[in-house]
N, C-alpha and C positions, 0 to 999 in steps of 0.2 A: 460561362459557365460561373459559377458563384465561387467568391474564395473561401479557403479552408483555414485552419489551422488546426493543431496537435493537442490534443487536451493534454495540460502536463501532469493528470492523476492517473487515464488509462490510455495514455496514447493513441487512441480512435480520431480520426479527422471529424471535425466539428464544422459547421458554419462561422465565421470570424466573428462576426457580431452575438454569437450567440453568450448568454450569460451562464447557463445551466447546461451542463454536460448532460446528451440525450441519452450516451450511454450507461456511464458510474453516479449522474446526477451532482456531480463534484458542481458546488457552486463557484464560477469562476471570476464572480464580482470578487471575492474575498482572496481570489490567487495572490495577488500583489503583497497582501500582509503575509501569508503562508509561506512566501518563500523565504523567509529567516525561521531558522529552526535545526532540529539535529536527526540525524539517522539512527535509529535503534535497530542493531541486528538481532533477528529471533529466528528460530528454528519453529515451523509450524504442521502440525500433521492435519491432513485434511482427506480424508477417508481413506487409501491405501497405502498414499504418498506423504514421504516427508520433505518439505523446502527449507533452505536457508536462505534468509535474505532480509532486505532491510526494510522498516516502517519507517515512513517520515512524519514526525512530529513537530508542527508547527511553533514556533513561538510563544503563540498567543495561548497555547494548549499543554498543561504543564505535565499533563502523563499521558503515558502509552494507551491506557486503558481507556481515556476519553475517545482516541484515535478509533481504536478497536470497536467502541462500543456506541459511536455515534449511528445515526440515520442511512448510512448511506447502505448498501446490499453487499457490496466486495468492500476487500482489504487488500490495498496494491501494495504488492513487496516488487522492490527492484534489489539488482546485480544479486538477484535469484538463480540458486542450483537446486535441482532436484537431486535426492540421495536414490539411488538403488544399490541393488544386492552387490555389483560388482564396481560400481565407479560413479561419479558424477556427472550430471546434466548442466550444461551453463543455458539457463532461458532468458536471463535479462529481467524483462518484466513480468511479471503474473498478476492478474487479479483474480482473488480467490471468492468464490460466493460464502459468506461468513456461516452459511448453514451445514457448509460441508466442512466447516474447522470443528476436529476434536481437541485440539490445545496448543498451545502456543508459551514456548519458553523462550524469554528474552537471554540474549549470549552477551557474554562480555563485562563491561564496566556497569552498566546500568541494571545488572541481574538484578542488584538488590532493591530498587527502587523506582522503575518505573511502573511498576504495577500496581502501586499503592492506593 
């Protein structure tokens, strides 16, 4: 059986020798560089659901909008909660298809500067 590792972006298991994740297309060669950065808290509306979570912005990328508008098909959210009419449901990790996203709002101290 081949050795497997978990993709740091989408959490799917891939071959340990993989350079690009077959699920989310993350270039794993740059992961070491991307480990430094910050998490930005966001609220995201996709189809009929609203999610609260964090998007990782690597140190070498200056703006959240660059992460949202990159070539990947999905936006990865960590520490995610789904808002329902009566409560919030803890999800953890969620990859949202960019075509399903209606809007994204930055929460907290980065609200004024992350989307310029």
